[in-house]
C-alpha positions as CSV (number, residue, x, y, z in Angstrom):
1,M,67.3,25.4,48.4
2,A,64.0,25.2,46.6
3,K,64.1,24.1,43.0
4,T,62.9,26.7,40.5
5,L,63.5,28.2,37.1
6,K,65.4,31.4,36.5
7,F,63.6,32.2,33.3
8,D,59.9,32.4,32.5
9,R,58.4,30.5,29.6
10,E,58.7,33.3,27.1
11,T,62.3,34.0,27.9
12,L,63.2,30.3,27.6
13,K,61.4,30.2,24.2
14,K,63.3,33.3,22.9
15,L,66.6,31.8,24.1
16,T,66.0,28.3,22.5
17,D,64.2,29.2,19.3
18,P,67.4,30.3,17.6
19,L,69.1,27.0,18.6
20,L,66.1,25.0,17.2
21,A,66.2,26.9,13.9
22,D,70.0,26.7,13.4
23,E,71.8,23.4,14.0
24,E,75.2,24.9,13.6
25,K,74.5,27.4,16.3
26,A,73.0,24.7,18.5
27,E,76.1,22.5,18.1
28,K,78.3,25.4,19.1
29,F,76.2,26.0,22.2
30,L,76.2,22.3,23.2
31,T,80.0,22.0,22.7
32,N,80.7,25.1,24.8
33,Y,78.2,24.0,27.5
34,K,79.8,20.6,27.8
35,R,83.2,22.1,28.0
36,L,82.0,24.5,30.7
37,R,80.5,21.5,32.6
38,R,83.8,19.7,32.6
39,M,85.6,22.8,33.9
40,F,82.9,23.4,36.6
41,E,83.3,19.8,37.7
42,F,87.0,20.1,37.9
43,L,86.9,23.2,40.0
44,G,84.7,21.4,42.6
45,G,84.4,23.5,45.7
46,H,86.8,26.2,44.5
47,P,85.5,29.7,45.3
48,K,85.4,30.5,41.6
49,S,82.9,27.7,40.9
50,L,80.7,29.0,43.8
51,E,80.9,32.5,42.3
52,Y,79.6,31.3,38.9
53,R,77.1,28.7,40.3
54,E,74.1,30.8,39.5
55,R,75.2,31.6,35.9
56,F,76.0,27.9,35.3
57,A,72.6,26.9,36.6
58,A,71.0,29.4,34.2
59,L,72.9,28.0,31.2
60,T,72.0,24.5,32.3
61,E,68.3,25.6,32.3
62,I,68.7,26.7,28.7
63,Y,70.5,23.5,27.8
64,C,67.7,21.3,29.3
65,T,65.0,23.3,27.7
66,Y,66.7,23.0,24.2
67,L,67.0,19.3,24.6
68,H,63.4,18.9,25.7
69,R,62.0,21.0,22.9
70,K,64.1,19.1,20.4
71,R,62.8,15.8,21.9
72,E,66.4,14.7,22.7
73,F,65.1,12.6,25.6
74,E,68.2,10.3,25.6
75,E,70.4,13.4,26.2
76,I,68.1,14.4,29.1
77,E,68.5,10.9,30.6
78,E,72.2,11.3,30.2
79,I,72.1,14.1,32.8
80,E,70.8,11.5,35.3
81,T,73.1,8.6,34.3
82,Y,76.3,9.7,32.7
83,A,76.5,12.8,34.9
84,K,76.0,10.7,38.1
85,K,79.3,8.9,37.2
86,Y,81.4,11.7,35.8
87,F,79.8,15.0,37.0
88,P,78.4,14.3,40.5
89,R,79.0,17.9,41.7
90,T,77.4,19.3,38.6
91,L,74.4,17.0,38.9
92,E,74.0,18.0,42.5
93,I,73.7,21.6,41.4
94,I,71.2,20.8,38.8
95,Q,69.1,18.7,41.2
96,Q,69.2,21.4,43.8
97,M,68.5,24.4,41.7
98,I,66.7,23.5,38.5
99,D,63.2,22.1,38.2
100,V,63.5,20.0,35.1
101,G,59.9,18.8,35.5
102,K,58.7,22.4,35.3
103,I,60.4,22.7,31.8
104,Q,58.4,19.7,30.7
105,Q,55.2,21.3,31.9
106,L,56.0,24.6,30.2
107,F,56.7,22.8,26.9
108,P,54.6,19.7,27.0
109,A,55.3,16.9,24.5
110,I,52.3,15.7,22.5
111,T,52.0,12.1,21.2
112,L,51.9,11.9,17.4
113,D,48.6,10.2,16.7
114,E,45.3,11.0,15.0
115,K,44.4,13.7,17.7
116,Y,47.8,15.3,17.5
117,L,46.9,18.4,15.4
118,D,43.9,19.2,17.7
119,K,46.0,18.9,20.8
120,L,48.8,21.0,19.3
121,K,46.4,23.9,18.7
122,Q,45.1,23.7,22.3
123,V,48.6,23.6,23.9
124,Y,50.5,25.9,21.5
125,P,48.2,28.7,20.2
126,H,51.0,30.5,18.2
127,P,51.8,29.0,14.7
128,N,55.5,29.6,15.2
129,E,55.6,27.3,18.2
130,R,53.5,24.7,16.5
131,V,56.0,24.5,13.6
132,Y,58.9,23.8,15.8
133,N,57.0,21.2,17.8
134,M,55.8,19.5,14.6
135,I,59.3,19.4,13.2
136,F,60.9,17.8,16.2
137,D,58.0,15.5,17.1
138,L,58.2,14.2,13.5
139,R,61.9,13.8,13.7
140,R,61.6,12.0,17.0
141,F,58.9,9.7,15.7
142,I,60.9,8.8,12.6
143,Y,64.1,8.2,14.7
144,V,62.2,5.7,16.9
145,E,60.4,4.0,14.0
146,K,63.0,4.0,11.3
147,S,64.4,0.5,12.1
148,R,61.0,-1.1,11.3
149,T,59.6,1.5,8.9
150,P,62.5,2.7,6.7
151,Y,59.9,4.2,4.2
152,L,59.5,7.0,6.7
153,E,63.0,8.2,6.0
154,T,61.8,10.1,2.9
155,I,59.3,12.0,5.1
156,G,62.2,12.8,7.5
157,E,64.1,14.3,4.6
158,R,61.1,16.5,3.8
159,V,61.0,17.7,7.4
160,N,64.7,18.5,7.4
161,T,64.2,20.5,4.2
162,I,61.5,22.6,5.8
163,L,63.7,23.3,8.8
164,R,66.5,24.3,6.5
165,E,64.2,26.6,4.5
166,I,63.0,28.3,7.7
167,K,66.6,28.9,8.8
168,E,67.5,30.4,5.3
169,R,64.2,32.3,5.3
170,K,63.1,30.7,2.0
171,I,59.7,29.8,3.5
172,K,57.3,31.7,5.8
173,V,56.0,30.1,9.0
174,E,52.4,29.7,7.7
175,E,53.6,27.9,4.6
176,A,55.9,25.6,6.7
177,Y,52.9,25.0,9.0
178,Q,50.7,23.9,6.1
179,K,53.4,21.6,4.7
180,L,53.9,20.0,8.1
181,I,50.1,19.5,8.6
182,Q,50.2,17.5,5.3
183,I,53.1,15.4,6.5
184,I,51.4,14.7,9.9
185,M,48.3,13.5,8.0
186,E,50.5,11.3,5.8
187,V,52.2,9.8,8.9
188,N,48.8,9.2,10.6
189,E,47.6,7.5,7.4
190,I,50.7,5.2,7.3
191,Q,50.0,4.3,10.9
192,K,46.5,3.2,10.1
193,R,47.6,1.3,7.0
194,R,50.1,-0.6,9.1
195,E,47.1,-2.3,10.7
196,E,46.2,-3.9,7.4
197,L,49.5,-4.0,5.5
198,T,52.9,-5.6,6.4
199,G,56.2,-3.6,6.5
200,R,57.3,-5.4,3.3
201,E,54.0,-4.5,1.5
202,L,54.3,-0.8,2.6
203,S,58.0,-0.8,1.6
204,I,56.9,-1.5,-2.0
205,L,53.5,0.3,-2.1
206,L,54.3,3.7,-0.6
207,P,57.1,4.6,-3.1
208,L,54.9,3.4,-6.0
209,E,51.9,5.4,-4.9
210,K,53.9,8.6,-4.9
211,V,54.5,8.1,-8.6
212,V,51.4,6.3,-10.0
213,G,48.8,7.2,-7.4
214,K,46.6,5.2,-5.1
215,S,44.3,2.4,-6.2
216,Q,43.0,-0.8,-4.7
217,Q,44.3,-2.7,-7.8
218,L,47.8,-1.5,-6.9
219,V,47.4,-2.6,-3.3
220,D,46.2,-6.0,-4.4
221,S,49.1,-6.4,-6.9
222,V,51.7,-5.5,-4.2
223,K,50.1,-8.0,-1.8
224,S,50.2,-10.7,-4.4
225,L,53.9,-9.9,-5.2
226,V,54.9,-10.2,-1.5
227,K,52.9,-13.5,-1.1
228,E,54.7,-14.8,-4.2
229,L,58.1,-13.9,-2.8
230,E,57.2,-15.5,0.5
231,K,55.9,-18.6,-1.2
232,D,59.2,-18.9,-3.2
233,G,61.1,-18.8,0.1
234,M,62.8,-15.5,-0.6
235,F,62.1,-13.9,2.8
236,F,63.8,-16.3,5.1
237,Q,65.6,-15.1,8.3
238,G,68.7,-13.1,7.2
239,W,67.8,-13.1,3.4
240,N,68.8,-9.4,3.3
241,Q,72.4,-10.4,4.1
242,K,72.6,-12.9,1.2
243,T,73.8,-11.4,-2.1
244,E,72.3,-14.1,-4.2
245,T,68.8,-13.8,-2.6
246,I,68.9,-10.0,-2.8
247,K,69.6,-10.3,-6.5
248,K,66.6,-12.7,-6.9
249,V,64.3,-10.4,-5.0
250,G,65.5,-7.5,-7.1
251,Q,64.7,-9.4,-10.3
252,K,61.1,-9.9,-9.1
253,I,60.8,-6.3,-8.2
254,R,62.1,-5.2,-11.6
255,A,59.7,-7.5,-13.4
256,F,56.8,-6.1,-11.3
257,L,57.9,-2.5,-12.1
258,R,58.0,-3.2,-15.8
259,K,54.3,-3.9,-15.7
260,Q,53.6,-0.4,-14.4
261,K,53.3,2.6,-16.6
262,L,56.6,4.2,-15.7
263,T,59.5,5.9,-17.5
264,Y,62.9,4.4,-17.3
265,E,64.1,7.0,-14.8
266,E,61.0,6.5,-12.6
267,R,61.5,2.7,-12.7
268,E,65.2,2.9,-11.7
269,Q,64.5,5.4,-8.9
270,L,61.6,3.2,-7.6
271,Y,63.7,0.1,-7.8
272,N,66.5,1.6,-5.7
273,E,64.1,3.0,-3.1
274,I,62.0,-0.2,-2.8
275,M,65.1,-2.5,-2.5
276,E,66.6,-0.2,0.1
277,N,63.4,-0.4,2.1
278,L,63.0,-4.1,1.8
279,I,66.6,-4.8,2.8
280,K,66.2,-2.6,5.9
281,V,62.8,-4.3,6.8
282,G,64.2,-7.7,6.2
């Protein structure tokens, strides 16, 4: 049996767009699909399973398309690993009937770099599709990078807000698109700055710049602060697990923030965000 797809690109898009926009609806679909997969595996060669083979394959095609479009690559790999052990009959059907590679061709993933926006326009001419790709490409990027770049988490929160506003129809596609363009540009700028600044420096600098603005003087001040903390032996291996050291680093951060033109509320918010970043970076 030749592998193929039961649905064309437009149909797969229409079927998965609502799942991308509504996480509650998506969760219900995934739960029901996985329950059906277990039942299908249990039935094995029973005539009933053969009768519904085509329908199950169609649902699996939607399932794979949703995971790919949401950039849940680990889940897709699960089909090849976890399913081999627990759902061999189901996996056999997928391998025989569904061209997963074709799904990837229909909805190509684009690397998030300085050329991302140009490539996105070429591959996805419709703004609606661009918006969903941008949301899930950003979420994927932040998920992969968050262990070494915790300061990206605030960007992730903004992306999630945009997705929620789309679902609740509080924002139009074009407005969402413009906001996401701005976020993509910010991420690209952070990537460039990582070539010149350390994770610790960015953990302090980026939150500050959001409040007081950018300046070379601020960059130099933050670099000096980090050098001073390193010279004082604060950033040894595992410092972020020592209560006393965290307290000492916090005192230095507070002293630094008091030199900036900030309100009390701004200073406290920045202190908490910077310390959270530094503790995660280590």
